[in-house]
Rosetta silent file (secondary structure, phi, psi, omega in degrees, C-alpha in Angstrom):
SEQUENCE: MDRRLAGFAVLVVAVLAAVLLPALDGRRVAGTAGAVSVPMAGDCLTGVHSRWDQPSTVVAGPGWPPFPLTTGSIGSCSQPGAGEVLAVDHGSAEPAASDEAEYQRREQSLCTPAIQRIADRLVRGRDHIWRRGAIRVGFRPVVRLQGELAFPSGAASGAAGSERQPWTACFAVTLTATGAKPFVLHANRPADDLGSCEGAAPGTGDLRATPCSAPHIAQVLGRAYLASGSPTAADYLAACREFARYITGAADPNAAGVLRIRVRQTFEWLPGPGACLAVVNDPGRTLSGSLVDVGDGPLPWTK
SCORE:     score description
SCORE:     0.000 S_00000001
   1 L     0.000  126.397 -177.966    0.013   -0.004   -0.001 S_00000001
   2 L   -77.311  175.725 -172.230    1.516    3.380   -1.014 S_00000001
   3 H   -67.231  -34.502  177.594    1.623    6.322    1.364 S_00000001
   4 H   -60.316  -48.225 -178.255   -1.426    8.041   -0.092 S_00000001
   5 H   -66.141  -38.208  178.734   -3.585    4.930    0.414 S_00000001
   6 H   -62.811  -43.466  178.680   -2.152    4.294    3.866 S_00000001
   7 H   -64.416  -37.929  179.302   -2.944    7.840    4.913 S_00000001
   8 H   -64.167  -40.872  179.260   -6.441    7.550    3.460 S_00000001
   9 H   -62.520  -40.286  179.195   -7.076    4.345    5.418 S_00000001
  10 H   -63.022  -43.434 -179.812   -5.928    6.059    8.626 S_00000001
  11 H   -63.763  -40.863  179.025   -8.270    8.977    7.986 S_00000001
  12 H   -60.616  -44.148  179.952  -11.178    6.660    7.285 S_00000001
  13 H   -64.483  -40.445 -176.908  -10.603    4.815   10.562 S_00000001
  14 H   -69.985  -40.757 -171.888  -10.226    8.063   12.495 S_00000001
  15 H   -96.142  -17.993 -168.635  -13.240    9.842   11.000 S_00000001
  16 L   -76.132   38.759  154.762  -15.455    6.874   10.154 S_00000001
  17 L   -68.895   12.163 -155.132  -17.641    7.217   13.080 S_00000001
  18 L   -41.800   91.998  145.384  -18.655    8.281    9.564 S_00000001
  19 L   173.271 -158.557 -138.178  -21.815    9.971    8.861 S_00000001
  20 L  -121.599 -172.171 -152.659  -24.032   12.921    9.201 S_00000001
  21 L  -110.776  172.910 -169.534  -25.886   15.504   11.152 S_00000001
  22 H   -56.361    3.315 -172.717  -29.074   16.778   12.705 S_00000001
  23 H   -83.415   11.599 -177.694  -29.872   18.908    9.755 S_00000001
  24 H   -56.273  -35.248 -176.773  -32.068   16.272    8.169 S_00000001
  25 L  -107.675   -3.473 -171.087  -35.141   18.338    9.069 S_00000001
  26 L  -113.751   19.160 -177.693  -33.550   21.757    9.325 S_00000001
  27 L   -67.844  134.077 -179.602  -32.231   22.424    5.807 S_00000001
  28 L   -69.137  154.403  178.155  -32.860   26.028    4.693 S_00000001
  29 L   -70.185  134.427 -177.866  -35.097   26.648    1.694 S_00000001
  30 L   -57.948  132.714  178.087  -33.004   27.038   -1.449 S_00000001
  31 L    97.127   -9.293 -179.571  -32.512   30.695   -2.327 S_00000001
  32 L   -99.177  -11.296 -173.272  -32.981   32.083    1.172 S_00000001
  33 L   -97.081   -1.219 -172.521  -29.441   31.549    2.423 S_00000001
  34 L   -60.320  -33.816 -175.783  -27.579   33.663   -0.102 S_00000001
  35 L   -87.483   -1.534 -178.550  -27.322   36.719    2.130 S_00000001
  36 L   -94.321  123.261 -174.753  -26.119   34.742    5.131 S_00000001
  37 L   -89.975  -15.614  177.942  -22.336   34.697    5.395 S_00000001
  38 L  -112.909  122.937 -177.044  -22.042   32.091    8.149 S_00000001
  39 L   -74.002  161.045  174.039  -23.509   28.616    7.390 S_00000001
  40 L  -120.917  160.153  175.042  -25.679   26.571    9.682 S_00000001
  41 L   -57.640  129.290 -178.222  -26.022   22.819   10.011 S_00000001
  42 L   104.634  -21.467  172.194  -28.293   21.735    7.139 S_00000001
  43 L   -69.125  173.660  173.820  -27.082   24.378    4.719 S_00000001
  44 E  -125.824  145.060  176.099  -24.971   23.310    1.751 S_00000001
  45 E  -103.278  136.617  175.086  -21.575   24.587    0.671 S_00000001
  46 E  -111.445  157.287 -177.567  -20.686   24.985   -2.978 S_00000001
  47 L    81.585    3.511 -179.147  -17.215   25.216   -4.438 S_00000001
  48 L   -88.482  160.813  175.324  -15.848   22.711   -1.918 S_00000001
  49 L  -145.533  159.111  175.602  -13.769   19.643   -2.740 S_00000001
  50 L   -81.868  138.792  176.731  -12.419   16.721   -0.806 S_00000001
  51 H   -60.162  -23.745 -176.875   -8.754   16.841    0.074 S_00000001
  52 H   -84.484   -4.493  176.585   -8.571   13.243   -1.121 S_00000001
  53 H  -101.162   11.901  176.135   -9.568   14.158   -4.662 S_00000001
  54 L   -90.143  116.375 -175.883   -6.514   16.308   -5.203 S_00000001
  55 L   -56.229  -32.219 -175.823   -4.141   14.386   -7.526 S_00000001
  56 L   -90.048   -3.582 -175.599   -1.047   15.972   -5.958 S_00000001
  57 L   -69.041  135.824  173.549   -2.178   15.444   -2.381 S_00000001
  58 L  -131.115  170.985 -177.960    0.017   13.184   -0.249 S_00000001
  59 L   -66.337  126.000 -179.968   -0.006   12.215    3.388 S_00000001
  60 L   -73.807  144.606 -179.922    1.093   15.149    5.532 S_00000001
  61 L   171.457 -178.272 -179.624    4.010   14.540    7.876 S_00000001
  62 L   -53.995  121.598  177.293    7.657   15.473    8.354 S_00000001
  63 L    85.263   -1.048 -177.464    9.064   16.415    5.020 S_00000001
  64 L  -102.167  148.178  175.380    5.743   16.074    3.154 S_00000001
  65 L   -63.147  150.220  179.525    3.897   18.925    1.369 S_00000001
  66 L   -73.861  159.331  172.009    0.830   20.213    3.276 S_00000001
  67 L   -71.292  145.185  171.437   -2.722   19.428    2.329 S_00000001
  68 L   -73.088  142.420  176.402   -4.611   22.212    0.524 S_00000001
  69 L   -83.487  148.164 -177.963   -7.391   23.765    2.624 S_00000001
  70 L   -99.423  132.970  175.499  -10.925   23.676    1.204 S_00000001
  71 E  -120.836  158.254  179.636  -13.024   26.855    0.948 S_00000001
  72 E  -165.931  175.065  179.023  -16.644   27.276   -0.035 S_00000001
  73 E  -137.221  160.635 -177.960  -19.736   29.425    0.208 S_00000001
  74 E   -68.083  133.180 -179.541  -23.410   28.827    1.012 S_00000001
  75 E  -152.835 -167.261 -178.779  -25.366   27.670   -2.019 S_00000001
  76 L   -76.642  138.758  177.563  -28.108   25.362   -3.227 S_00000001
  77 L   -69.583  -17.330  179.746  -28.104   21.774   -2.049 S_00000001
  78 L   -87.841   -5.497 -179.543  -29.181   20.734   -5.548 S_00000001
  79 L   -72.979  135.170  178.794  -26.065   22.226   -7.165 S_00000001
  80 L   -56.605  137.019  178.954  -23.597   19.572   -8.425 S_00000001
  81 L    83.658    5.436  178.768  -20.694   19.155   -6.038 S_00000001
  82 L   -71.265  148.616  175.949  -22.542   20.592   -3.018 S_00000001
  83 E  -125.467  126.797 -178.505  -21.624   19.311    0.437 S_00000001
  84 E   -71.333  136.245  178.918  -24.095   19.371    3.338 S_00000001
  85 E   -77.719  127.955  179.858  -22.959   21.212    6.464 S_00000001
  86 E  -100.089  -34.959 -179.236  -22.927   18.944    9.516 S_00000001
  87 E  -160.229  154.693 -178.411  -21.570   21.295   12.156 S_00000001
  88 E  -136.084  137.046  171.490  -20.088   24.795   12.371 S_00000001
  89 E  -109.152  103.619 -176.331  -17.575   26.469   14.651 S_00000001
  90 E   -75.894  139.703  175.118  -18.296   30.210   14.443 S_00000001
  91 L    87.279    1.232 -179.260  -15.424   32.624   14.846 S_00000001
  92 L  -102.450  122.648  179.945  -12.590   30.152   14.166 S_00000001
  93 L   -80.954  163.524  179.213  -10.271   31.073   11.313 S_00000001
  94 L   -67.892  145.364  176.711   -8.588   28.480    9.123 S_00000001
  95 L   -73.896  165.859  175.158   -5.308   27.031   10.365 S_00000001
  96 L   -60.972  144.735 -176.278   -2.109   27.491    8.432 S_00000001
  97 L   -61.009  -24.066 -179.227   -1.961   25.126    5.475 S_00000001
  98 L   -88.548   -5.820 -175.818    1.163   23.561    6.967 S_00000001
  99 L   -92.588   71.783 -178.121   -0.445   22.976   10.386 S_00000001
 100 H   -64.240  -33.580 -179.664   -1.801   19.465    9.762 S_00000001
 101 H   -63.541  -40.766  178.367   -1.937   18.683   13.499 S_00000001
 102 H   -69.155  -37.988  176.877   -4.339   21.606   14.100 S_00000001
 103 H   -59.378  -50.781 -179.931   -6.399   20.548   11.084 S_00000001
 104 H   -61.315  -41.506  178.460   -6.739   17.003   12.424 S_00000001
 105 H   -60.026  -45.794 -177.896   -7.554   18.255   15.919 S_00000001
 106 H   -69.701  -37.960  177.098  -10.282   20.514   14.639 S_00000001
 107 H   -61.022  -43.549  179.169  -11.649   17.857   12.322 S_00000001
 108 H   -66.730  -39.670 -176.675  -11.941   15.358   15.149 S_00000001
 109 H   -74.599  -30.655 -176.642  -13.529   17.870   17.549 S_00000001
 110 H   -96.865  -47.681 -174.466  -16.052   19.198   15.014 S_00000001
 111 H   -78.396  -43.766 -173.228  -16.761   16.335   12.576 S_00000001
 112 H   -56.781  -49.678  179.712  -16.557   13.246   14.753 S_00000001
 113 H   -63.950  -39.911 -179.229  -19.410   14.112   17.189 S_00000001
 114 H   -64.230  -44.654  178.466  -21.645   15.329   14.357 S_00000001
 115 H   -61.831  -42.030 -179.799  -21.031   12.229   12.292 S_00000001
 116 H   -63.428  -39.173  179.583  -21.670    9.958   15.258 S_00000001
 117 H   -63.840  -42.285  179.426  -25.022   11.614   15.964 S_00000001
 118 H   -69.210  -42.566  178.717  -26.151   11.101   12.383 S_00000001
 119 H   -58.379  -43.765  179.288  -24.821    7.552   12.261 S_00000001
 120 H   -62.551  -38.960 -179.366  -26.738    6.742   15.450 S_00000001
 121 H   -67.766  -43.430 -175.953  -29.907    8.221   13.971 S_00000001
 122 H   -68.584  -35.295 -175.954  -29.623    6.385   10.666 S_00000001
 123 H   -97.712   -3.056 -177.560  -28.940    2.936   12.153 S_00000001
 124 L   -54.884  127.092  178.608  -31.220    3.240   15.184 S_00000001
 125 L    76.620    3.621 -178.315  -33.379    0.155   15.369 S_00000001
 126 L  -109.419    2.892  174.352  -31.659   -1.424   12.352 S_00000001
 127 L   -78.573  161.809 -175.615  -29.070   -3.529   14.140 S_00000001
 128 E  -147.404  132.367 -179.090  -29.789   -7.234   14.453 S_00000001
 129 E  -111.024  125.240  175.771  -28.563   -9.924   16.860 S_00000001
 130 E   -92.069  140.912 -177.202  -28.404  -13.561   15.796 S_00000001
 131 E  -129.958  140.078  169.838  -28.685  -16.184   18.567 S_00000001
 132 E  -145.046  102.275 -174.481  -27.809  -19.827   18.929 S_00000001
 133 L    62.029 -124.078  179.263  -28.033  -21.017   22.512 S_00000001
 134 L   -88.427   -0.340 -177.613  -25.690  -18.779   24.531 S_00000001
 135 E   -86.245  136.271  178.904  -23.941  -17.489   21.398 S_00000001
 136 E  -131.565  132.848  171.938  -24.703  -13.982   20.185 S_00000001
 137 E  -132.922  125.164 -178.634  -23.506  -12.247   17.000 S_00000001
 138 E  -116.453  136.006  172.998  -24.683   -8.742   16.163 S_00000001
 139 E  -119.943  146.982  171.555  -24.419   -6.816   12.876 S_00000001
 140 E  -132.302  154.509 -176.701  -25.413   -3.210   12.262 S_00000001
 141 E   -61.077  155.241  172.712  -25.706   -1.256    9.005 S_00000001
 142 L   -90.298  132.355  171.631  -22.781    0.660    7.585 S_00000001
 143 E  -103.762  119.558 -164.516  -23.185    4.401    7.237 S_00000001
 144 L   -93.224   18.736 -174.422  -20.964    5.340    4.333 S_00000001
 145 E  -107.998  153.525  178.402  -20.512    9.069    4.976 S_00000001
 146 E  -134.336 -174.352  179.305  -17.660   11.056    6.417 S_00000001
 147 E  -138.404  147.330  174.955  -16.812   14.681    7.149 S_00000001
 148 E  -136.474  167.144 -177.249  -14.124   17.164    6.164 S_00000001
 149 E   -94.291  145.621  173.735  -13.423   20.784    7.033 S_00000001
 150 E  -136.173  154.352 -178.709  -14.186   23.858    4.910 S_00000001
 151 E  -130.438  160.996 -172.974  -13.483   27.538    5.417 S_00000001
 152 E   -67.562  137.947  171.221  -15.068   30.685    3.891 S_00000001
 153 L   -88.653  176.576  178.497  -14.153   31.659    0.370 S_00000001
 154 H   -60.262  -32.867  179.556  -14.163   35.265   -0.782 S_00000001
 155 H   -68.433  -15.818 -177.147  -17.741   34.780   -1.976 S_00000001
 156 H   -96.734   10.361 -170.784  -18.790   33.931    1.598 S_00000001
 157 L   -89.455   -2.461  178.204  -17.532   37.190    3.112 S_00000001
 158 L    94.310 -144.241 -176.870  -20.767   39.170    2.833 S_00000001
 159 L   -61.781  151.406 -179.818  -20.899   42.686    1.412 S_00000001
 160 L   -59.144  132.225  178.116  -18.216   43.822   -0.984 S_00000001
 161 L    82.894   -6.526 -179.740  -15.158   45.133    0.796 S_00000001
 162 L   -82.577  158.006  177.831  -16.310   43.904    4.206 S_00000001
 163 L   -76.268  128.311 -175.422  -14.136   41.764    6.392 S_00000001
 164 L   -70.494  147.678  179.241  -15.233   38.155    6.055 S_00000001
 165 L   -83.860  125.604 -178.627  -16.570   36.407    9.128 S_00000001
 166 L   -73.561  142.195  173.699  -14.342   33.495   10.118 S_00000001
 167 E  -158.380  158.416  171.299  -15.897   30.069   10.528 S_00000001
 168 E  -124.002  127.205  178.606  -14.982   26.406   10.251 S_00000001
 169 E  -119.131  144.881  171.256  -17.599   24.012    8.883 S_00000001
 170 E  -100.750  121.172  179.605  -17.646   20.254    8.748 S_00000001
 171 E  -116.125  157.543 -173.815  -19.295   19.137    5.482 S_00000001
 172 E   -78.983  137.611  171.538  -20.360   15.706    4.332 S_00000001
 173 E  -131.948  159.535  175.920  -18.288   13.608    1.956 S_00000001
 174 E  -132.933  149.421 -177.345  -18.699   10.073    0.651 S_00000001
 175 E   -69.178  144.631  172.394  -16.091    7.616   -0.588 S_00000001
 176 L  -128.758  177.154 -178.923  -15.518    7.107   -4.292 S_00000001
 177 L   -65.658  -22.487 -177.533  -13.246    4.800   -6.242 S_00000001
 178 L  -109.009   -6.538 -178.099  -10.582    7.537   -6.441 S_00000001
 179 L   163.516 -107.319  178.962  -10.964    9.248   -3.076 S_00000001
 180 E  -155.933  161.099  177.830  -13.989   11.161   -1.786 S_00000001
 181 E  -144.068  154.745  177.289  -16.475   13.808   -2.940 S_00000001
 182 E   -56.279  152.176 -171.975  -18.875   16.299   -1.294 S_00000001
 183 L  -145.663  145.572  172.411  -22.234   14.777   -0.443 S_00000001
 184 L  -116.612  127.785 -177.135  -25.790   15.837    0.481 S_00000001
 185 L   -59.834  147.568  174.909  -27.776   13.546    2.720 S_00000001
 186 L   -82.550   84.500 -173.427  -30.860   11.840    1.341 S_00000001
 187 L   -60.289  -33.855 -176.573  -33.229   13.547    3.799 S_00000001
 188 L   -97.930   -6.342 -179.557  -36.268   11.735    2.376 S_00000001
 189 L  -135.926   66.162 -174.792  -34.529    8.417    1.644 S_00000001
 190 H   -57.467  -25.470  179.508  -32.304    7.624    4.646 S_00000001
 191 H   -63.470  -24.397  178.491  -31.808    4.023    3.474 S_00000001
 192 H   -66.608  -18.614  179.582  -29.751    5.427    0.581 S_00000001
 193 H   -92.850    3.194  178.373  -27.107    6.480    3.096 S_00000001
 194 E  -104.993  139.075  179.002  -26.737    2.931    4.421 S_00000001
 195 L   100.093  135.484  178.778  -24.397    0.420    2.867 S_00000001
 196 E  -117.789  122.189 -174.321  -20.933    0.799    1.410 S_00000001
 197 E  -101.348  159.098 -175.202  -20.443   -0.482   -2.129 S_00000001
 198 E  -138.978  135.913  177.886  -17.299   -1.711   -3.829 S_00000001
 199 E  -117.037  164.837 -179.141  -16.277   -2.005   -7.468 S_00000001
 200 E   -80.846  128.954  177.110  -13.385   -3.809   -9.122 S_00000001
 201 L   -68.901  134.270 -178.819  -10.297   -1.641   -9.647 S_00000001
 202 L   -58.447  131.782  174.984   -9.263   -1.506  -13.324 S_00000001
 203 L    86.755  -22.393 -177.213   -6.442   -3.845  -14.125 S_00000001
 204 L  -117.643  -29.919 -175.947   -6.249   -5.479  -10.689 S_00000001
 205 L    79.868   -5.074  177.197   -9.735   -6.679   -9.799 S_00000001
 206 L   -65.135  146.713  179.563   -9.205   -5.517   -6.204 S_00000001
 207 E   -78.979  132.789  177.412  -12.301   -4.169   -4.502 S_00000001
 208 E  -132.496  145.463 -179.287  -12.389   -0.401   -3.972 S_00000001
 209 E   -59.268  139.831  178.632  -15.061    1.794   -2.352 S_00000001
 210 E  -150.332  152.565  175.387  -17.485    3.346   -4.846 S_00000001
 211 L   -56.737  145.447  179.257  -20.872    5.088   -4.571 S_00000001
 212 L   -67.817  -17.962  177.763  -23.740    2.574   -4.578 S_00000001
 213 L   -79.161  -13.384  177.588  -25.217    4.484   -7.531 S_00000001
 214 L   -91.978  158.539  179.054  -22.137    3.570   -9.608 S_00000001
 215 L   -58.267  132.668 -179.309  -21.589    0.099  -11.069 S_00000001
 216 E  -150.934  163.261 -177.809  -20.293   -2.241   -8.361 S_00000001
 217 L  -116.500   -1.771 -179.971  -19.947   -5.937   -7.604 S_00000001
 218 E  -152.729  152.357  175.334  -20.230   -5.987   -3.834 S_00000001
 219 E  -135.653  129.053  173.318  -21.995   -4.174   -1.011 S_00000001
 220 E   -81.676  107.130 -178.116  -21.013   -4.117    2.640 S_00000001
 221 E   -77.842  -32.287 -177.680  -24.427   -4.485    4.279 S_00000001
 222 E  -167.651  169.008  175.474  -23.202   -4.271    7.866 S_00000001
 223 E  -123.723  145.982  179.266  -20.371   -4.651   10.332 S_00000001
 224 E   -70.428  133.540  176.390  -20.147   -6.912   13.361 S_00000001
 225 E  -126.270   -8.612 -178.526  -20.398   -5.060   16.672 S_00000001
 226 E  -141.469  135.296  173.788  -21.214   -7.915   19.037 S_00000001
 227 E  -153.136  113.341 -179.667  -19.776  -11.409   19.501 S_00000001
 228 E  -137.226  151.442 -179.567  -20.279  -13.385   22.672 S_00000001
 229 L    84.375   18.181  177.896  -20.152  -17.068   23.582 S_00000001
 230 L    58.058   61.814  179.488  -17.227  -17.931   21.270 S_00000001
 231 L   -67.033  147.781  177.480  -19.030  -17.994   17.914 S_00000001
 232 L   -91.161  175.074  176.112  -17.522  -20.102   15.138 S_00000001
 233 H   -59.379  -37.744  178.529  -17.026  -19.152   11.502 S_00000001
 234 H   -66.716  -34.267  176.539  -20.290  -20.964   10.702 S_00000001
 235 H   -65.682  -42.803  179.584  -22.067  -18.878   13.375 S_00000001
 236 H   -61.967  -40.400 -179.670  -20.759  -15.654   11.872 S_00000001
 237 H   -66.831  -41.986  178.626  -21.947  -16.728    8.423 S_00000001
 238 H   -63.000  -40.982  179.871  -25.397  -17.705    9.739 S_00000001
 239 H   -64.602  -41.129  179.784  -25.623  -14.343   11.524 S_00000001
 240 H   -64.376  -42.782  179.970  -24.605  -12.513    8.348 S_00000001
 241 H   -63.468  -41.634  179.654  -27.215  -14.345    6.253 S_00000001
 242 H   -66.317  -39.694  178.953  -29.928  -13.567    8.769 S_00000001
 243 H   -65.127  -38.422  178.254  -28.840   -9.909    8.903 S_00000001
 244 H   -60.721  -42.022  175.304  -28.890   -9.774    5.077 S_00000001
 245 H   -61.945  -38.544 -176.978  -32.502  -10.918    5.053 S_00000001
 246 H   -69.461  -44.399 -172.389  -33.333   -8.348    7.663 S_00000001
 247 H   -81.284  -28.923  179.709  -31.579   -5.331    6.059 S_00000001
 248 H   -88.620  -23.284 -176.455  -32.590   -6.081    2.467 S_00000001
 249 L    76.175   13.584 -178.284  -36.145   -7.175    3.263 S_00000001
 250 L   -99.490  135.820  177.739  -35.724  -10.094    0.864 S_00000001
 251 L   -63.431  -33.362  176.944  -36.867  -13.575    1.793 S_00000001
 252 L  -125.468   92.691 -176.214  -33.865  -14.897   -0.153 S_00000001
 253 L   -65.797  -16.391  175.179  -30.963  -12.387    0.041 S_00000001
 254 L   -78.286   -8.851  176.836  -28.991  -14.694   -2.330 S_00000001
 255 H    51.679   52.208  177.918  -31.600  -13.905   -5.000 S_00000001
 256 H    58.233   31.230  172.805  -31.738  -17.526   -6.213 S_00000001
 257 H    98.926   -5.822  179.681  -27.973  -17.727   -6.443 S_00000001
 258 L   -78.159  -18.910  175.387  -27.125  -14.522   -8.369 S_00000001
 259 E  -119.227  156.445  177.278  -25.730  -13.021   -5.144 S_00000001
 260 E  -126.881  124.149  177.376  -23.504  -14.579   -2.485 S_00000001
 261 E   -91.904  126.761 -177.850  -23.722  -13.535    1.166 S_00000001
 262 E  -144.638  165.763  176.231  -20.334  -13.798    2.890 S_00000001
 263 E  -110.990  151.895 -179.693  -18.368  -12.446    5.815 S_00000001
 264 E  -139.660  136.515  174.814  -15.033  -10.692    5.541 S_00000001
 265 L   -76.555  123.147 -172.363  -12.403   -9.791    8.094 S_00000001
 266 L   -63.347  -48.979  176.896  -11.971   -6.051    7.786 S_00000001
 267 L  -131.112  147.320 -175.049   -8.280   -6.001    8.672 S_00000001
 268 L   -63.906  -27.268 -175.848   -5.924   -8.925    9.037 S_00000001
 269 L   -90.531    1.185  177.118   -4.841   -7.807   12.516 S_00000001
 270 L   -99.587  135.500 -179.569   -8.413   -7.602   13.889 S_00000001
 271 L   -74.218  144.131  174.397   -9.955  -10.793   15.343 S_00000001
 272 L    77.440  160.771  179.765  -13.174  -12.085   13.850 S_00000001
 273 L   -71.481  143.605  179.078  -15.035  -10.988   10.707 S_00000001
 274 L  -100.592  -24.476 -169.585  -15.768   -7.311   10.438 S_00000001
 275 E  -136.618  150.589  173.542  -18.239   -7.134    7.587 S_00000001
 276 E  -111.298  121.010 -172.999  -21.269   -8.832    6.077 S_00000001
 277 E  -118.195  150.964  165.029  -21.234   -8.583    2.262 S_00000001
 278 E  -113.496  124.204 -175.221  -23.468   -9.311   -0.701 S_00000001
 279 E  -121.398  136.229  177.732  -21.374  -10.153   -3.742 S_00000001
 280 E   -71.193  127.918 -179.423  -22.450  -10.558   -7.361 S_00000001
 281 L   -78.771  -34.043 -176.540  -21.709  -14.104   -8.557 S_00000001
 282 L   -82.787  113.826 -177.421  -21.804  -13.359  -12.295 S_00000001
 283 L   -64.397  -12.271 -178.456  -18.533  -11.648  -13.310 S_00000001
 284 L   -95.517    0.906 -177.102  -20.302  -10.098  -16.278 S_00000001
 285 L  -123.618  154.530  175.428  -22.927   -8.177  -14.271 S_00000001
 286 L  -138.119  157.370  173.317  -22.837   -5.244  -11.875 S_00000001
 287 E   -97.960  154.213  176.504  -25.324   -3.497   -9.608 S_00000001
 288 L  -134.564   40.170  178.065  -26.004    0.249   -9.691 S_00000001
 289 L  -169.388  164.323 -179.565  -28.078    0.710   -6.551 S_00000001
 290 L   -77.723  149.438  176.122  -28.235   -0.204   -2.913 S_00000001
 291 L   -91.077   -6.522  179.273  -29.676   -3.515   -1.715 S_00000001
 292 L   -64.406  124.265  178.888  -30.914   -1.999    1.535 S_00000001
 293 L    64.750   22.227 -179.219  -34.705   -2.375    1.661 S_00000001
 294 L   -72.505  -23.378  178.362  -34.818   -3.729   -1.918 S_00000001
 295 L    68.156 -153.780 -178.991  -37.213   -6.465   -0.828 S_00000001
 296 L   -94.022   10.333 -179.487  -38.231   -9.267   -3.197 S_00000001
 297 L   -79.244 -172.891  179.664  -38.487   -6.971   -6.212 S_00000001
 298 L   -60.513  144.267  176.966  -36.018   -6.677   -9.089 S_00000001
 299 L   -77.917  152.839 -175.889  -32.385   -6.109   -8.164 S_00000001
 300 L   -80.563   65.825 -177.530  -30.835   -2.770   -9.201 S_00000001
 301 E   -69.388  150.472  173.279  -28.746   -4.176  -12.055 S_00000001
 302 L   -65.996  131.178 -178.425  -26.671   -1.835  -14.192 S_00000001
 303 L   -71.395    0.000    0.000  -28.550   -1.201  -17.444 S_00000001
């Protein structure tokens, strides 16, 4: 794994309490926020980008170039590339581009609690515990969103010639095959924010994170959070299959054999399986939608 990917993995683990904030019901009406120079949770920022989508970006550290800081201004949530604001720290100016430690500190203090609150809301009541005698194995859905920091651009400073109001905002991002991109929560379709999909990397066939709306061959339906009574590999698989029925709403989550439900150890150094996956069996087909709540209807195959 090269240094960029290693750094990305570290950030995912650090931030992936990953996903989003109380603004599901509090988003401002499009067109009313233009005169407001300081964003609120539920607004959207335009002009932002993920630090992980910068081709020249490398992991910050001794002797490494700094990450570029992201700036943006309040705009329409329907604008392409918009990122939903999860939390805001009013009055805090951006750190120096070379001060990666301060960036990470602020990201963890602002983004992590906001993401955790949204994650808790989205998965509440959707975890599932499988039982066999005294053995318990629990899986809960994956929330595939993360957060990054943004600071005001010149367009966010208010009246012409006025001194811009400093703020730091945590905005939503979601993983893509090449890094991450700004994201707006599906306020009316929360199931769309559950599940992490993976596509085959060109030339290698290795699985890489990709939006569930893009062609993919696997979906992480959930991650194990409970294991008691010394479950076996067979117990984990049985628990995963039962969880797959529960989260997809399908009587047969294998869809008569076109999908395969399996468990995967997230990292080699962690004990026990970390994830419950649905994988496409036919190498010539891909999915372009989430399996969460798909039921017994047609699967979201790529056209």
